[in-house]
VOPAGU-2260 file (C-alpha; in pm, 1 decimal, decimal comma):
REM VOPAGU-2260
SITE   aa  ch    i         X         Y         Z
SITE  MET   A    0     116,2    3381,0    1696,6
SITE  LYS   A    1      18,4    3081,9    1654,8
SITE  LYS   A    2    -201,3    3245,2    1310,4
SITE  TYR   A    3     131,5    3329,5    1175,8
SITE  SER   A    4     280,5    3043,3    1237,0
SITE  ARG   A    5      -8,5    2842,9    1085,8
SITE  MET   A    6      37,3    3076,4     802,9
SITE  LEU   A    7     421,0    2976,9     792,8
SITE  ALA   A    8     386,4    2591,8     775,9
SITE  LEU   A    9     106,7    2670,8     481,5
SITE  VAL   A   10     305,1    2874,1     275,8
SITE  LEU   A   11     611,9    2654,0     313,0
SITE  LEU   A   12     430,6    2333,0     215,6
SITE  PRO   A   13     384,1    2432,2    -192,2
SITE  VAL   A   14     764,8    2510,0    -156,3
SITE  LEU   A   15     839,6    2177,6      -9,4
SITE  LEU   A   16     659,9    2016,4    -297,6
SITE  PHE   A   17     737,3    2200,3    -573,1
SITE  SER   A   18    1135,0    2097,8    -436,1
SITE  ALA   A   19    1020,9    1766,6    -472,9
SITE  TRP   A   20     893,8    1770,4    -803,2
SITE  ARG   A   21    1244,0    1968,8    -912,0
SITE  VAL   A   22    1447,4    1661,4    -754,0
SITE  PHE   A   23    1217,3    1395,1    -890,0
SITE  GLY   A   24    1307,4    1525,1   -1225,7
SITE  VAL   A   25    1677,4    1482,3   -1141,6
SITE  VAL   A   26    1625,6    1103,4   -1054,0
SITE  GLU   A   27    1744,5     894,7   -1312,3
SITE  ILE   A   28    1509,8     612,3   -1429,9
SITE  SER   A   29    1706,2     271,7   -1357,9
SITE  LYS   A   30    1911,8     106,4   -1633,5
SITE  ASN   A   31    1756,0    -179,0   -1543,3
SITE  ILE   A   32    1381,6     -89,9   -1538,8
SITE  GLU   A   33    1306,4    -381,3   -1792,5
SITE  GLN   A   34    1410,5    -583,2   -1508,4
SITE  GLU   A   35    1203,1    -439,1   -1263,3
SITE  ASP   A   36     831,5    -488,3   -1139,9
SITE  ILE   A   37     683,0    -190,2   -1344,0
SITE  PHE   A   38     837,2    -358,3   -1689,7
SITE  PHE   A   39     622,8    -652,0   -1642,4
SITE  SER   A   40     303,9    -442,0   -1522,0
SITE  PHE   A   41     361,3    -309,3   -1864,7
SITE  ARG   A   42     327,9    -625,9   -2027,6
SITE  GLU   A   43      28,5    -771,3   -1813,3
SITE  GLY   A   44    -169,1    -471,7   -2029,0
SITE  GLN   A   45     -12,0    -626,7   -2321,5
SITE  ARG   A   46    -141,1    -931,6   -2254,8
SITE  ILE   A   47    -504,6    -813,1   -2182,1
SITE  LEU   A   48    -449,4    -623,2   -2502,2
SITE  ASN   A   49    -391,3    -913,5   -2698,1
SITE  GLY   A   50    -666,8   -1128,6   -2548,2
SITE  GLU   A   51    -458,8   -1305,5   -2318,4
SITE  ASN   A   52    -537,7   -1387,9   -1954,2
SITE  PRO   A   53    -187,7   -1202,1   -1764,7
SITE  TYR   A   54    -275,7   -1469,7   -1449,6
SITE  ASP   A   55    -301,1   -1792,3   -1679,2
SITE  ARG   A   56     115,4   -1839,7   -1677,1
SITE  ILE   A   57     100,6   -1948,3   -1268,5
SITE  LEU   A   58     -36,9   -2275,3   -1453,2
SITE  SER   A   59     312,2   -2398,0   -1568,4
SITE  GLY   A   60     441,5   -2292,2   -1244,4
SITE  ASN   A   61     512,4   -2489,1    -922,6
SITE  MET   A   62     416,1   -2198,3    -654,0
SITE  ARG   A   63     734,6   -2180,5    -533,4
SITE  ASP   A   64     957,7   -2000,4    -787,8
SITE  ASN   A   65     884,9   -1713,4    -934,7
SITE  ASP   A   66     845,4   -1620,2   -1319,7
SITE  LYS   A   67     724,5   -1295,8   -1307,5
SITE  TYR   A   68     402,0   -1397,1   -1265,0
SITE  ALA   A   69      54,7   -1170,5   -1254,0
SITE  THR   A   70      31,3   -1143,4    -832,4
SITE  TYR   A   71    -144,8    -808,0    -781,5
SITE  PHE   A   72    -491,4    -784,6    -797,8
SITE  PRO   A   73    -581,1    -644,2   -1198,9
SITE  MET   A   74    -696,5    -324,6   -1125,8
SITE  PHE   A   75    -340,8    -158,3   -1220,1
SITE  TYR   A   76    -322,1    -396,3   -1500,4
SITE  GLU   A   77    -665,5    -324,2   -1637,7
SITE  PHE   A   78    -533,1      64,3   -1608,4
SITE  SER   A   79    -188,1     -81,9   -1805,7
SITE  TYR   A   80    -423,7    -204,7   -2050,8
SITE  VAL   A   81    -665,4     102,8   -2089,4
SITE  THR   A   82    -349,7     335,9   -2149,3
SITE  GLN   A   83    -210,1     102,3   -2406,8
SITE  ALA   A   84    -514,4      45,3   -2615,5
SITE  GLN   A   85    -533,1     453,7   -2554,5
SITE  GLY   A   86    -236,1     463,9   -2734,2
SITE  LEU   A   87      81,0     398,3   -2507,1
SITE  GLN   A   88     188,7      72,0   -2665,4
SITE  GLU   A   89     511,0     120,4   -2629,3
SITE  PHE   A   90     742,1     116,5   -2326,5
SITE  PRO   A   91     898,9     432,7   -2281,8
SITE  ALA   A   92     595,0     643,5   -2343,6
SITE  TRP   A   93     403,8     406,8   -2117,5
SITE  LEU   A   94     654,6     445,1   -1889,2
SITE  LEU   A   95     688,2     818,6   -1909,5
SITE  PHE   A   96     295,4     891,5   -1854,1
SITE  TRP   A   97     291,3     657,7   -1522,1
SITE  ARG   A   98     595,6     818,3   -1351,8
SITE  ARG   A   99     438,0    1109,5   -1343,7
SITE  VAL   A  100      79,1     967,0   -1229,1
SITE  PHE   A  101     331,5     799,7    -979,7
SITE  VAL   A  102     518,1    1092,8    -879,0
SITE  ALA   A  103     114,3    1310,0    -842,0
SITE  ALA   A  104      55,0    1016,3    -580,0
SITE  CYS   A  105     361,8    1085,0    -451,4
SITE  LEU   A  106     353,4    1434,0    -359,1
SITE  GLY   A  107     -73,1    1334,7    -305,3
SITE  VAL   A  108      68,0    1179,7      46,9
SITE  ALA   A  109     335,3    1447,7      94,1
SITE  VAL   A  110     -12,4    1697,3     143,1
SITE  LEU   A  111    -211,5    1441,3     269,3
SITE  LEU   A  112      16,3    1413,5     599,7
SITE  PHE   A  113      57,3    1779,2     607,7
SITE  TYR   A  114    -316,4    1783,3     645,7
SITE  VAL   A  115    -374,5    1522,5     890,4
SITE  PHE   A  116    -131,4    1706,1    1106,3
SITE  TRP   A  117    -295,2    2039,5    1048,1
SITE  ARG   A  118    -570,4    1925,5    1158,9
SITE  TYR   A  119    -447,1    1895,5    1500,4
SITE  ASP   A  120    -265,8    2208,8    1524,1
SITE  MET   A  121      67,9    2016,8    1479,5
SITE  GLU   A  122     114,9    2202,8    1128,6
SITE  TRP   A  123     486,6    2189,5    1170,2
SITE  ILE   A  124     522,6    1809,8    1280,0
SITE  GLY   A  125     331,4    1800,6     964,8
SITE  ILE   A  126     606,3    2019,8     726,1
SITE  PHE   A  127     851,4    1777,9     902,7
SITE  ALA   A  128     616,8    1438,3     800,4
SITE  ALA   A  129     607,3    1621,0     439,7
SITE  ALA   A  130     928,8    1620,1     404,5
SITE  PHE   A  131    1036,4    1341,4     547,8
SITE  TRP   A  132     834,0    1133,4     294,3
SITE  LEU   A  133     934,4    1360,5      21,8
SITE  PHE   A  134    1325,4    1344,6      43,5
SITE  ASN   A  135    1421,5     978,7     200,0
SITE  ARG   A  136    1630,7     729,3      39,9
SITE  TRP   A  137    1326,8     494,4      -5,0
SITE  THR   A  138    1134,5     730,9    -209,2
SITE  LEU   A  139    1372,3     824,4    -414,0
SITE  THR   A  140    1449,7     529,5    -526,5
SITE  VAL   A  141    1106,9     420,1    -575,6
SITE  ILE   A  142    1118,8     745,9    -819,4
SITE  SER   A  143    1427,7     562,1    -995,0
SITE  ILE   A  144    1268,1     196,1   -1076,8
SITE  VAL   A  145     915,0     362,2   -1094,0
SITE  HIS   A  146     720,3     102,4    -892,4
SITE  LEU   A  147     367,9     140,0    -864,1
SITE  ASP   A  148     358,8     142,6    -476,3
SITE  PHE   A  149     308,1     554,9    -466,3
SITE  LEU   A  150     -81,7     484,4    -542,3
SITE  PRO   A  151    -188,3     241,4    -350,1
SITE  ILE   A  152      44,5     405,4     -66,4
SITE  PHE   A  153    -205,4     708,6     -92,7
SITE  PHE   A  154    -483,7     559,8     -56,2
SITE  LEU   A  155    -417,3     410,4     251,0
SITE  VAL   A  156    -297,2     688,7     363,3
SITE  ALA   A  157    -605,8     865,7     288,0
SITE  SER   A  158    -828,8     586,5     417,4
SITE  LEU   A  159    -658,9     608,5     784,3
SITE  ILE   A  160    -730,5     953,4     794,2
SITE  VAL   A  161   -1089,7    1018,6     684,2
SITE  PHE   A  162   -1216,2     676,2     863,1
SITE  PRO   A  163   -1263,2     861,5    1190,4
SITE  LYS   A  164   -1489,3    1102,5    1029,5
SITE  ASN   A  165   -1611,1     873,6     714,4
SITE  ARG   A  166   -1620,9     519,5     802,1
SITE  TRP   A  167   -1724,2     425,9     462,4
SITE  LEU   A  168   -1563,0     631,5     234,0
SITE  GLY   A  169   -1202,0     514,9     460,5
SITE  LEU   A  170   -1336,6     168,4     387,4
SITE  LEU   A  171   -1392,2     190,9      20,7
SITE  LEU   A  172   -1036,9     407,6      -6,4
SITE  TYR   A  173    -876,8      99,7     184,6
SITE  GLY   A  174   -1038,1    -117,7     -92,3
SITE  VAL   A  175    -877,4      52,7    -380,6
SITE  SER   A  176    -513,5      59,0    -240,3
SITE  LEU   A  177    -613,4    -359,0    -217,1
SITE  ALA   A  178    -707,2    -366,3    -575,1
SITE  LEU   A  179    -382,5    -173,0    -698,7
SITE  LYS   A  180    -145,8    -366,4    -509,9
SITE  GLN   A  181    -243,3    -600,8    -207,8
SITE  ILE   A  182      71,5    -529,9      23,2
SITE  GLY   A  183    -150,7    -316,2     313,8
SITE  ILE   A  184    -352,9    -702,7     317,1
SITE  PHE   A  185    -271,0    -750,9     696,1
SITE  ILE   A  186    -400,2    -433,9     784,4
SITE  LEU   A  187    -751,5    -555,3     695,9
SITE  PRO   A  188    -840,2    -712,3    1012,1
SITE  LEU   A  189    -768,8    -366,9    1173,2
SITE  TYR   A  190   -1021,4    -231,1     934,7
SITE  LEU   A  191   -1337,6    -451,1    1102,4
SITE  ILE   A  192   -1164,2    -388,0    1480,1
SITE  TRP   A  193   -1196,4     -50,3    1464,1
SITE  THR   A  194   -1511,3     -67,2    1269,2
SITE  TRP   A  195   -1623,0    -275,9    1556,3
SITE  PHE   A  196   -1565,2     -42,1    1820,0
SITE  ALA   A  197   -1707,3     296,6    1627,5
SITE  VAL   A  198   -2029,2     147,0    1659,5
SITE  GLU   A  199   -2250,8      43,0    1965,6
SITE  LYS   A  200   -2526,9    -118,4    1788,7
SITE  ASN   A  201   -2588,2    -394,7    1543,8
SITE  ARG   A  202   -2169,6    -467,0    1567,3
SITE  ILE   A  203   -2204,7    -785,0    1355,0
SITE  LYS   A  204   -2379,1    -636,8    1114,0
SITE  GLU   A  205   -2115,1    -301,0    1072,4
SITE  VAL   A  206   -1866,5    -540,2    1032,3
SITE  LEU   A  207   -1984,3    -783,5     757,5
SITE  THR   A  208   -2088,4    -389,3     561,9
SITE  ALA   A  209   -1693,4    -318,1     595,6
SITE  SER   A  210   -1613,2    -644,5     483,3
SITE  VAL   A  211   -1857,3    -596,0     196,5
SITE  LEU   A  212   -1692,7    -225,6     135,4
SITE  ILE   A  213   -1345,6    -336,3     163,3
SITE  GLY   A  214   -1367,6    -630,5    -104,1
SITE  ILE   A  215   -1638,8    -460,6    -356,4
SITE  ILE   A  216   -1376,8    -298,5    -546,2
SITE  PRO   A  217   -1080,7    -517,3    -559,5
SITE  LEU   A  218   -1369,6    -803,5    -631,0
SITE  LEU   A  219   -1545,4    -564,8    -945,4
SITE  ALA   A  220   -1170,0    -540,3   -1063,2
SITE  SER   A  221   -1126,3    -892,5   -1070,7
SITE  VAL   A  222   -1438,7   -1024,4   -1211,8
SITE  PRO   A  223   -1344,2   -1054,8   -1559,3
SITE  PHE   A  224   -1063,3   -1252,5   -1467,4
SITE  LEU   A  225   -1223,5   -1482,7   -1205,9
SITE  VAL   A  226   -1476,2   -1560,6   -1507,0
SITE  ARG   A  227   -1253,0   -1623,2   -1748,3
SITE  ASN   A  228   -1018,2   -1859,4   -1498,3
SITE  ALA   A  229   -1109,7   -1849,5   -1149,2
SITE  GLN   A  230    -861,0   -2146,5   -1107,5
SITE  SER   A  231    -534,7   -1934,5   -1266,4
SITE  PHE   A  232    -633,2   -1628,8   -1045,4
SITE  LEU   A  233    -639,2   -1735,2    -697,7
SITE  MET   A  234    -287,0   -1941,3    -778,9
SITE  SER   A  235    -183,1   -1633,8    -881,6
SITE  ILE   A  236    -300,4   -1457,9    -569,2
SITE  MET   A  237    -191,9   -1711,5    -322,8
SITE  PHE   A  238     162,6   -1737,8    -462,7
SITE  SER   A  239     283,3   -1500,2    -241,1
SITE  ALA   A  240     193,6   -1707,2      40,3
SITE  THR   A  241     412,0   -1992,5    -105,4
SITE  ARG   A  242     697,9   -1850,3    -265,1
SITE  ALA   A  243    1031,6   -1946,6    -202,1
SITE  ASP   A  244    1281,3   -1666,8    -131,2
SITE  SER   A  245    1325,6   -1410,6    -425,3
SITE  GLY   A  246    1396,3   -1054,5    -234,6
SITE  ARG   A  247    1675,1    -822,9    -353,5
SITE  PHE   A  248    1816,2    -777,9      20,8
SITE  THR   A  249    2092,2   -1035,3     179,7
SITE  ALA   A  250    1918,2    -996,5     519,2
SITE  LEU   A  251    1852,9   -1333,5     700,3
SITE  THR   A  252    1484,2   -1453,7     771,3
SITE  LEU   A  253    1398,9   -1603,8    1037,8
SITE  ASP   A  254    1222,3   -1927,4     817,2
SITE  GLY   A  255    1578,3   -1872,2     602,3
SITE  VAL   A  256    1773,1   -1945,1     901,7
SITE  LEU   A  257    1523,4   -2254,0    1064,6
SITE  GLY   A  258    1493,3   -2395,8     706,7
SITE  TRP   A  259    1148,9   -2356,4     746,2
SITE  GLU   A  260     914,4   -2322,4     350,3
SITE  GLY   A  261     562,5   -2293,8     316,6
SITE  ILE   A  262     303,0   -2207,2     523,3
SITE  ILE   A  263     582,1   -2294,0     847,0
SITE  GLY   A  264     813,5   -2048,7     747,7
SITE  ARG   A  265     498,3   -1762,1     744,2
SITE  LEU   A  266     399,8   -1905,9    1123,0
SITE  PRO   A  267     624,5   -1650,0    1314,3
SITE  MET   A  268     453,7   -1377,5    1150,2
SITE  LEU   A  269     118,7   -1465,7    1146,0
SITE  LEU   A  270     179,9   -1517,1    1518,4
SITE  LEU   A  271     297,2   -1138,3    1543,4
SITE  PHE   A  272      -9,8   -1018,9    1311,4
SITE  GLY   A  273    -183,8   -1199,0    1575,8
SITE  PHE   A  274     -32,0   -1059,6    1861,9
SITE  VAL   A  275     -91,4    -672,8    1698,9
SITE  TYR   A  276    -433,5    -775,4    1623,8
SITE  TRP   A  277    -491,3    -825,0    2009,9
SITE  LEU   A  278    -319,1    -501,7    2126,0
SITE  CYS   A  279    -543,9    -325,9    1910,1
SITE  ILE   A  280    -874,0    -510,3    2053,7
SITE  SER   A  281    -768,3    -409,6    2398,8
SITE  ARG   A  282    -710,6     -80,7    2323,4
SITE  ARG   A  283    -363,6     -81,0    2416,4
SITE  VAL   A  284    -260,7      62,5    2075,5
SITE  GLY   A  285    -411,4     319,4    1896,9
SITE  ARG   A  286    -503,4     297,4    1502,4
SITE  TYR   A  287    -176,9     454,0    1327,0
SITE  THR   A  288      32,0     214,9    1578,4
SITE  GLY   A  289    -165,7     -70,2    1453,0
SITE  ALA   A  290     -86,8     -33,7    1089,4
SITE  PHE   A  291     230,7      58,4    1150,0
SITE  LEU   A  292     349,8    -225,9    1350,3
SITE  VAL   A  293     151,0    -445,0    1130,5
SITE  MET   A  294     345,4    -339,4     800,4
SITE  SER   A  295     668,2    -380,7    1059,6
SITE  VAL   A  296     613,4    -746,3    1105,9
SITE  PHE   A  297     558,7    -782,8     736,5
SITE  ILE   A  298     876,7    -627,6     631,6
SITE  GLY   A  299    1046,4    -812,7     925,8
SITE  PHE   A  300     958,3   -1142,3     838,1
SITE  ASN   A  301     829,4   -1204,1     538,6
SITE  THR   A  302    1018,2   -1424,3     316,8
SITE  ALA   A  303    1060,5   -1222,4      25,1
SITE  LEU   A  304    1200,4    -848,6      75,9
SITE  PHE   A  305    1208,7    -607,6    -172,4
SITE  LEU   A  306    1279,7    -218,8    -149,7
SITE  GLN   A  307     977,3     -55,3    -255,9
SITE  TYR   A  308     827,5    -285,0      78,1
SITE  LEU   A  309    1017,8     -17,4     300,7
SITE  LEU   A  310     844,5     244,1     116,4
SITE  TRP   A  311     510,5     181,8     283,5
SITE  LEU   A  312     702,2     224,9     646,8
SITE  VAL   A  313     735,2     579,6     572,4
SITE  PRO   A  314     454,5     765,3     615,3
SITE  LEU   A  315     372,2     546,2     927,9
SITE  THR   A  316     644,5     610,0    1147,1
SITE  SER   A  317     527,4    1013,4    1124,9
SITE  MET   A  318     173,3     928,7    1154,6
SITE  LEU   A  319     253,7     755,5    1454,4
SITE  LEU   A  320     257,9    1095,0    1637,8
SITE  LEU   A  321    -131,9    1110,6    1587,5
SITE  ASP   A  322    -241,3     843,8    1803,2
SITE  PRO   A  323    -181,2    1052,3    2142,9
SITE  LYS   A  324    -377,0    1306,8    1968,7
SITE  GLU   A  325    -680,2    1089,2    1873,9
SITE  LYS   A  326    -689,9     933,7    2195,0
SITE  TYR   A  327    -766,5     611,3    2090,8
SITE  SER   A  328   -1023,3     499,4    2376,5
SITE  MET   A  329   -1391,0     586,6    2441,8
SITE  LEU   A  330   -1349,4     947,8    2537,0
SITE  ASN   A  331   -1349,2     972,7    2113,1
SITE  GLY   A  332   -1625,3     738,5    2059,5
SITE  GLY   A  333   -1382,8     439,1    2015,9
SITE  VAL   A  334   -1184,6     489,8    1746,4
């Protein structure tokens, strides 16, 4: 009976994927698309194509007010440049190409979610996780504004899944996620904690190696801009930590209510991050719970809040159910 149940779930997965693909085709692109981040990612690629440094614009700002600066690590800006260099120099054609890539990444996340639950004989929860991810309002909304978040989320989810069995690959995949968009940067200490518990010897060396593996891809992508103007690059990357509230939601934030600004305004968020790290060090929560809590703290306390941030919680919400199966304890080798 179990065999037929698994086969039925396996048959249902492509039906879900096809249905999602058809639904995504119905979702209209936002009429204000040229005010969305994806348009400015197109512009950054255009600047690179024209021989300009997209990070230099930060030098004329005040590190508080946002003028749509290039604030991500440069991998996607470089992809934007490459596709334009290959002929997609008009925004509509460029956008259509990348929308298809993002849809493929979105479908890929659904496959990953199903796979990880299938691996633990939880195939019907895998079907739920895939459906929840594909059809929830945040996924549909981000499809409409064609944000690139599907790509880094795909690599983050893949990293979390493969980490226990292939630690180096998991660390590299996480590095790719950061190189595309560093929203998940605060999960980095968790990877180092998990690495510490995953080995029994040479722990300091292994943690240092893990740091290198995580950082190597973002660093390689960044080298041209560091060489060209390290100051503008570093200021652009740090801008997210000093910017004034420029999010799309009217939800109150603690720093806004108290009138705190800059690093002081981020202090409650940083303290809660530290608490989550302690929970993981003391093994009170598992890997997926730790990642979920970090992203929840970021969304709940970061000065700026954009709707695409909420997308990052969707796959992690279902993956919380995996921690009891993985038994984050010495019984399974520490991770």
